[in-house]
C-alpha angles and dihedrals in degrees: 000000000000116000116250115260093255090056092048089052092048092051091048092052093048091049092050092049092051093048091051095046097043100037092132122249099305092132091256092277095125117093115240116260115263110239116238111252109256116245119247107239116204110197111216134171112271093217139015089249089057090049091049091050092053093046092048087061097040099042139025089266133315131248123208092268091056091052091047091052095049091047090052102046105023133230100296096048092046091052091047090052091052094046091051093059111104122252109236130177092252097154096049092045090051091049092049093048092049091046091053092049093048093049091048090056094041123011089209094054128089140169119273138169094310089067091053090053090046090057093047093055093042091056093042091055103034110013114120094211094067096157092056093051093044091052091046090052091051091049091049087064089057102035094045126189117167131210086211084078110086094220090055097040090054088061106047093149086062090049088056089049088049091059090049090051092053089051093048097044098031095080093049135062118327090221091059091045092052092051092048091048091049093053097042109111093222090060087044090054095043098046094031103238092118105102090010108160136207121259120284115200092193095060097026092242117157127186116277106259098194100101094037089059096044096047089059099036101041109015106040135357102013129214102295135035115257137210119237089265092056097254120130115269111238129205114187087347094304132107119249119236115232095212143011135218087264090058090052091051092049094048092045088066089061090059096057125108097028119133145133120330104245139170088232093058125178090022113131093228090055091052091057103029108028109162117261133202111334148091100286099055106009100167104050094081092068104022110108114272116255130217120254106203095203091062099038121103114249091191123112111279110214122170140142 
């Protein structure tokens, strides 16, 4: 396999330095050798079957034109083209358009989960930014919210916005994606850290630990420590836990005080009853959650 360009450049520099330093007693009068320009290697599929296999993994399925394009420009250029396509809120815009059409035909009608699924399949079949949608789909299997949950199914416009968010953030830094996921109200509804409150010794209330557990177990470090090759690290023949119940309790305090974004922030009523999907306050169901200081734990937060 050809070395990456950066490695070619490094080798050329090292070679030039050695030639200059070890030129051999000529008084240093000889000019250093000029390195030969490195060739630009464009990696392309060797066959159409190879191109189709790659595109089957990177898209929702290629057509002949997609294979032709990949064969012509190569892997790197094709990826650059896909990454350059803008991220637009296609799923939310589809849901809103269908909702408007349904209401025009019947004032009592509105869009629901079916319209979210309509948009997904439309983009899977016809969307130009196939890589973005394929990555978002993969991430949706990790960062799961389910319309089986009543709190989620009551906010299907926000579910459409959730898919857009995964597409927008999915091609960036995982750290940014994880923060956005953690503050999205649909994740807050589904894993119950929306309206999570600090401990109350009088009533015996403790912070909800659900999301703290899931963010470590499912979204980041996993259950057991791993070796660099991905195998489980063993000590005395046993796996090593990545976190303890105390770590969950410490992290749960971080996820207290978060609730709906609201013009009346930090009003108590808004913390508990922030408006959801609907005509009056249509954006709060997918705007990032905000912190309400009066419900956030001031205790020390120690974990990991």
